[in-house]
C-alpha positions, 0 to 999 in steps of 0.5 A: 790614734794608732800612734798613741796606742803604740806609745801606750803599749810601749809604756806598759812594755817598759813598766812591765820590765821594770817590775819584773826586774824590781821583782814585783812579779814573779814571772813575765807571764805575770807582769804581762797579765798584770799590765795587759801587754802581750807576753810574747813581746814581753818576753822578746823585749826581756831577751833584748828585741828592739821595738820597730823604731829602735830597730829600724834606726841603723837604717835612718839618715837622722837619729831621733835626736837629729830628728827632734832638731828638724822638728823643732827648726820647722816649728820655728819657721812656722812660727815666724810664718816662713814657709818651709819647702822640701828643698829646705827641709832637705838642706837642713838635713844635710847640714845636720848630717854634716855637723855630725860626720864633722864631729866624729 
């Protein structure tokens, strides 16, 4: 539930910024009020501050795209009724990281 609220807030923040840039709102304050988002958060995003997830990406072993690859692989294993063990997940993560390093 909290994740859904966060996504909804992110969508509204994005919509507020886009509306401000398209001049649908005369100020960030007006955009924040119209889309019911915190004015300070909207101002920070306008000034280039990233959200928590984006800000933490450089500390993660896998990128968002690579995480999605892991989830897709895991769902495929689930559909085949193959239990995914921690060692398998670690191995898959290692394979993804190695592939990224080889392609760089």
